[in-house]
DRENGUSE-792112 format. One line per field, with one value per residue: residue number from 1; residue in one letter; x, y, z of N, C-alpha, C, O, CB in turn. Coordinates in Angstrom, 2 decimals. Glycine has a CB too. Layout:
i: (NUM; ...) $
aa: (A; ...) $
n_c1: (X; ...) $
n_c2: (Y; ...) $
n_c3: (Z; ...) $
ca_c1: (X; ...) $
ca_c2: (Y; ...) $
ca_c3: (Z; ...) $
c_c1: (X; ...) $
c_c2: (Y; ...) $
c_c3: (Z; ...) $
o_c1: (X; ...) $
o_c2: (Y; ...) $
o_c3: (Z; ...) $
cb_c1: (X; ...) $
cb_c2: (Y; ...) $
cb_c3: (Z; ...) $
//
This chain:
i: (1; 2; 3; 4; 5; 6; 7; 8; 9; 10; 11; 12; 13; 14; 15; 16; 17; 18; 19; 20; 21; 22; 23; 24; 25; 26; 27; 28; 29; 30; 31; 32; 33; 34; 35; 36; 37; 38; 39; 40; 41; 42; 43; 44; 45; 46; 47; 48; 49; 50; 51; 52; 53; 54; 55; 56; 57; 58; 59; 60; 61; 62; 63; 64; 65; 66; 67; 68; 69; 70; 71; 72; 73; 74; 75; 76; 77; 78) $
aa: (M; Q; T; V; S; I; T; P; K; W; Q; I; H; I; P; V; A; M; R; K; Q; L; G; L; T; K; P; T; Q; A; D; V; Y; V; E; N; N; T; L; V; I; K; P; K; K; S; K; I; L; Q; M; G; G; S; L; Q; G; I; K; P; T; R; P; I; N; I; D; K; I; R; D; Y; I; D; Y; S; D; L) $
n_c1: (-131.21; -130.86; -130.61; -128.84; -128.67; -125.50; -124.71; -123.47; -121.61; -120.74; -122.23; -124.65; -128.02; -129.43; -131.67; -134.89; -135.79; -133.46; -132.48; -133.83; -133.59; -131.30; -131.25; -131.02; -131.49; -131.21; -128.87; -125.69; -122.26; -119.83; -117.82; -115.97; -114.93; -113.31; -113.60; -112.88; -113.31; -115.80; -117.84; -118.03; -120.18; -120.25; -121.67; -121.43; -121.36; -122.20; -120.04; -120.54; -122.73; -121.62; -119.69; -122.09; -123.05; -120.21; -119.53; -120.74; -121.10; -118.96; -117.94; -117.35; -114.62; -114.59; -116.97; -118.97; -119.78; -122.84; -123.63; -121.37; -120.54; -119.17; -116.56; -115.28; -114.60; -112.17; -111.56; -109.27; -108.33; -110.50) $
n_c2: (134.98; 133.92; 131.83; 132.05; 132.00; 131.32; 132.53; 130.88; 133.03; 133.93; 135.80; 137.16; 137.28; 139.76; 139.57; 141.12; 141.62; 141.68; 143.69; 146.11; 146.20; 147.11; 149.50; 149.95; 151.07; 151.65; 150.12; 149.81; 150.38; 148.01; 146.75; 143.71; 141.06; 138.43; 136.94; 135.17; 132.91; 133.42; 134.92; 138.21; 141.29; 144.37; 147.26; 150.19; 153.71; 156.29; 158.20; 160.75; 161.50; 161.30; 163.49; 165.46; 168.94; 169.62; 171.66; 173.53; 177.30; 178.21; 180.36; 181.46; 182.82; 185.00; 186.15; 184.77; 185.39; 184.54; 184.92; 184.74; 182.65; 180.51; 181.62; 180.82; 178.42; 175.52; 174.91; 173.70; 170.83; 169.80) $
n_c3: (93.38; 90.16; 87.18; 84.16; 80.54; 78.82; 75.50; 72.48; 71.53; 73.73; 75.35; 77.92; 79.51; 81.19; 83.71; 83.84; 86.25; 88.00; 86.38; 87.13; 89.88; 90.02; 88.98; 86.19; 83.35; 80.76; 78.00; 79.25; 80.25; 82.02; 84.87; 84.50; 86.49; 88.06; 91.44; 93.76; 92.22; 91.59; 88.97; 88.34; 87.57; 87.45; 87.06; 85.36; 86.15; 83.77; 82.23; 81.32; 82.88; 85.52; 85.35; 85.38; 86.77; 87.16; 85.76; 86.53; 87.51; 86.29; 84.14; 80.43; 79.32; 77.50; 75.70; 73.18; 69.97; 68.87; 65.98; 64.60; 64.82; 63.00; 62.37; 64.55; 64.52; 63.56; 60.38; 59.44; 59.37; 58.30) $
ca_c1: (-130.22; -131.44; -129.88; -129.00; -127.75; -124.49; -124.76; -122.07; -120.73; -120.26; -123.13; -125.74; -128.75; -129.52; -132.83; -135.58; -136.08; -132.09; -132.05; -134.69; -133.12; -130.01; -131.76; -130.43; -132.75; -130.80; -127.71; -124.45; -120.96; -119.83; -116.61; -116.01; -113.91; -113.37; -113.53; -113.15; -113.85; -117.06; -117.72; -118.71; -120.32; -120.67; -122.35; -120.37; -122.04; -121.84; -118.71; -121.31; -123.59; -120.47; -119.80; -123.10; -122.55; -118.94; -119.05; -121.57; -120.39; -117.63; -118.17; -116.36; -113.43; -114.74; -118.37; -118.86; -120.90; -123.50; -123.79; -120.20; -120.01; -118.35; -115.27; -114.44; -114.43; -111.42; -111.78; -108.19; -108.79; -111.47) $
ca_c2: (134.06; 133.34; 131.05; 132.86; 131.20; 131.85; 132.13; 130.80; 134.13; 134.54; 137.06; 136.73; 138.29; 140.47; 139.53; 142.57; 141.70; 142.16; 145.47; 147.27; 146.21; 147.76; 150.52; 149.99; 151.72; 151.49; 149.69; 150.86; 149.51; 147.13; 146.16; 142.02; 140.42; 137.33; 137.34; 133.95; 131.78; 133.94; 136.25; 139.91; 142.15; 145.59; 148.42; 151.60; 154.81; 156.94; 159.34; 161.89; 161.75; 161.74; 165.10; 166.56; 169.86; 170.15; 172.93; 174.77; 178.32; 178.37; 181.45; 181.66; 184.20; 185.99; 186.28; 184.28; 186.29; 183.42; 185.23; 184.80; 181.35; 179.92; 182.20; 180.31; 176.68; 175.59; 173.93; 173.09; 169.51; 168.94) $
ca_c3: (92.57; 88.75; 86.13; 82.97; 79.75; 77.99; 74.24; 71.88; 71.45; 75.20; 75.80; 78.79; 79.19; 82.56; 83.67; 84.14; 87.78; 88.31; 85.91; 88.23; 91.26; 89.97; 88.44; 84.85; 82.35; 79.13; 78.07; 79.55; 80.37; 83.05; 84.97; 84.55; 86.83; 89.07; 92.67; 94.61; 91.64; 91.09; 87.91; 88.86; 86.76; 88.06; 86.32; 85.61; 85.84; 82.71; 82.33; 81.14; 84.19; 86.71; 84.92; 85.65; 87.35; 87.51; 85.10; 87.14; 87.67; 85.28; 82.94; 79.59; 79.21; 76.59; 75.44; 71.75; 69.27; 67.94; 64.63; 63.95; 65.14; 62.00; 62.72; 65.70; 64.28; 62.63; 59.29; 58.78; 59.35; 57.42) $
c_c1: (-131.10; -130.46; -130.37; -128.32; -126.91; -124.72; -123.54; -121.41; -120.66; -121.02; -124.16; -126.70; -129.24; -131.35; -133.62; -135.39; -134.51; -131.73; -132.98; -134.21; -131.79; -130.31; -131.17; -131.82; -132.62; -129.48; -126.40; -123.31; -120.92; -118.54; -117.09; -114.90; -114.25; -112.71; -114.04; -113.75; -115.50; -117.06; -118.63; -118.75; -120.98; -120.79; -121.64; -121.32; -121.47; -121.08; -119.44; -122.14; -122.96; -120.03; -120.63; -122.84; -121.34; -118.58; -119.79; -120.86; -119.36; -118.43; -117.17; -115.60; -113.75; -116.12; -117.96; -120.03; -121.46; -123.60; -122.66; -119.57; -119.02; -116.89; -114.42; -114.03; -113.25; -111.39; -110.78; -108.13; -109.54; -111.25) $
c_c2: (133.73; 132.74; 131.75; 131.86; 132.04; 131.50; 131.74; 131.86; 134.63; 135.53; 136.26; 137.99; 138.44; 140.36; 140.92; 142.72; 142.44; 143.79; 146.37; 147.27; 147.33; 149.46; 151.16; 150.21; 151.53; 150.97; 150.53; 149.80; 148.90; 146.84; 144.72; 141.83; 139.12; 137.26; 136.23; 133.37; 132.16; 135.12; 137.25; 140.56; 143.37; 146.79; 149.66; 152.76; 155.48; 158.23; 160.54; 162.34; 162.01; 162.98; 166.12; 167.58; 170.60; 171.32; 174.18; 176.06; 178.74; 179.42; 181.28; 182.83; 184.90; 185.16; 185.54; 184.89; 185.00; 183.64; 185.11; 183.55; 180.61; 180.40; 181.69; 178.88; 176.56; 174.31; 173.42; 171.53; 168.41; 168.78) $
c_c3: (91.34; 87.99; 84.82; 81.98; 79.24; 76.50; 73.72; 71.62; 72.83; 75.73; 76.89; 78.61; 80.72; 82.81; 84.14; 85.86; 88.35; 87.72; 86.75; 89.64; 91.03; 89.42; 87.03; 83.75; 80.93; 79.04; 78.55; 79.65; 81.51; 83.33; 85.08; 85.35; 87.70; 90.32; 93.10; 93.81; 90.88; 89.92; 88.40; 87.91; 87.34; 86.98; 86.67; 85.18; 84.19; 83.01; 82.39; 82.55; 85.51; 86.46; 85.36; 86.85; 87.79; 86.90; 85.70; 87.57; 87.11; 84.21; 81.83; 79.65; 78.70; 75.93; 73.31; 71.26; 68.24; 66.34; 63.88; 64.33; 64.47; 61.88; 63.74; 65.54; 63.09; 61.82; 58.81; 58.15; 58.82; 55.82) $
o_c1: (-132.17; -129.33; -131.51; -127.54; -127.16; -124.92; -122.51; -120.24; -120.52; -120.51; -124.44; -126.55; -129.42; -132.15; -132.99; -134.98; -134.44; -131.08; -132.58; -134.40; -131.45; -129.52; -130.93; -132.83; -133.50; -128.76; -126.18; -123.39; -121.89; -117.83; -118.18; -113.86; -115.42; -111.50; -115.24; -114.88; -116.14; -116.34; -119.79; -117.76; -122.17; -119.90; -121.32; -121.94; -120.44; -121.41; -119.19; -122.07; -123.46; -119.96; -120.30; -122.43; -121.25; -117.61; -119.59; -119.79; -118.83; -119.45; -116.05; -116.12; -113.37; -116.26; -117.04; -121.09; -120.89; -123.65; -122.70; -118.36; -118.09; -116.06; -113.22; -113.27; -113.25; -111.27; -110.93; -107.96; -109.52; -112.02) $
o_c2: (133.20; 133.19; 131.98; 131.01; 133.23; 130.32; 132.12; 131.56; 135.84; 136.20; 135.06; 139.06; 137.44; 141.01; 141.76; 143.69; 143.50; 144.70; 147.52; 148.20; 148.20; 150.39; 152.34; 149.53; 151.32; 151.31; 151.70; 148.64; 149.09; 146.63; 144.40; 142.39; 138.84; 137.45; 135.98; 133.04; 131.53; 136.12; 137.07; 140.68; 143.35; 147.07; 150.08; 152.79; 155.10; 159.09; 161.38; 163.44; 162.69; 163.70; 167.27; 167.10; 171.64; 171.99; 175.37; 175.79; 179.77; 179.10; 180.92; 183.85; 185.98; 183.95; 185.81; 184.97; 184.56; 182.69; 185.31; 183.34; 180.09; 179.66; 181.93; 178.28; 177.19; 173.15; 172.69; 171.14; 167.18; 168.10) $
o_c3: (91.62; 88.16; 84.41; 82.40; 79.09; 76.20; 74.29; 71.39; 72.99; 76.63; 76.81; 78.03; 81.42; 82.14; 84.78; 86.50; 88.97; 88.24; 86.93; 90.43; 91.84; 89.57; 86.77; 83.57; 80.10; 79.98; 78.25; 79.25; 82.24; 82.35; 85.55; 85.01; 87.99; 90.43; 93.02; 94.19; 90.03; 90.01; 88.78; 87.20; 87.69; 86.17; 87.78; 84.12; 83.64; 83.82; 83.26; 83.09; 86.41; 87.46; 85.65; 87.90; 88.44; 87.25; 85.49; 88.12; 87.52; 83.60; 82.22; 80.09; 79.15; 75.73; 72.54; 71.88; 67.24; 65.55; 62.67; 64.22; 65.09; 61.35; 63.88; 66.29; 62.03; 62.20; 57.83; 56.99; 58.77; 55.15) $
cb_c1: (-129.69; -132.07; -130.22; -128.31; -128.32; -123.17; -125.30; -122.01; -121.17; -118.91; -124.09; -125.24; -129.83; -128.77; -133.08; -137.49; -136.45; -131.05; -132.42; -136.39; -132.67; -128.95; -131.73; -129.51; -132.90; -130.80; -127.60; -124.61; -119.72; -120.55; -115.70; -115.84; -113.08; -113.00; -114.12; -113.82; -113.89; -117.76; -118.15; -117.93; -120.90; -119.64; -123.91; -118.73; -121.81; -122.95; -117.53; -122.28; -124.41; -119.13; -120.07; -124.43; -122.90; -117.98; -119.30; -122.28; -120.18; -116.97; -118.01; -116.79; -112.21; -113.25; -119.12; -118.82; -120.18; -124.98; -124.27; -119.41; -120.89; -119.00; -115.43; -115.19; -116.16; -110.27; -112.40; -107.24; -109.04; -112.87) $
cb_c2: (132.60; 134.38; 129.37; 134.43; 130.41; 131.36; 133.02; 130.20; 135.19; 135.16; 137.91; 136.41; 138.04; 142.38; 138.42; 142.60; 139.85; 141.03; 145.95; 146.91; 144.49; 146.79; 151.36; 148.43; 153.31; 152.91; 149.26; 151.91; 150.20; 146.00; 146.70; 141.12; 141.36; 136.30; 138.55; 134.00; 130.61; 134.46; 135.95; 140.92; 141.61; 145.94; 148.59; 151.65; 155.82; 157.15; 159.43; 161.58; 160.60; 160.85; 165.23; 165.88; 169.70; 169.29; 172.85; 174.33; 178.34; 176.61; 183.00; 181.56; 184.24; 186.32; 188.57; 182.65; 187.94; 183.24; 186.42; 186.02; 180.63; 180.12; 183.38; 180.44; 175.81; 175.99; 174.33; 173.21; 169.50; 169.55) $
cb_c3: (93.42; 87.83; 86.18; 83.05; 78.75; 78.45; 73.50; 70.78; 70.45; 75.20; 74.29; 80.42; 77.97; 82.44; 84.35; 83.60; 88.54; 87.60; 84.00; 88.42; 91.86; 88.85; 89.45; 84.58; 82.46; 78.26; 76.94; 81.13; 80.26; 82.82; 86.14; 83.05; 87.46; 88.53; 93.06; 95.87; 92.94; 92.30; 86.27; 89.88; 85.75; 89.20; 86.68; 84.50; 87.18; 81.96; 80.95; 79.91; 84.44; 86.80; 83.72; 85.93; 87.88; 87.29; 83.51; 88.38; 88.50; 84.41; 83.47; 78.49; 78.68; 75.57; 75.87; 71.50; 68.30; 68.42; 64.47; 64.24; 65.17; 60.77; 63.05; 67.02; 63.59; 63.11; 58.30; 59.70; 59.92; 57.58) $
//
């Protein structure tokens, strides 16, 4: 257990030792909730990382000619 300060903007700093223990190497999002009158901060996994490998083995329905890629882009909303 470590004591941290809460800033006037309600921010806290997660100590290095705790970040290493949790495997946090860069800023991320977290779920924050109260349980038994205790503040709990639970880091969330990146949505991108959760999708890792989910498209493996899926092939495009038709090949796209890279030389004519601009023909496939819809520019009407620009």
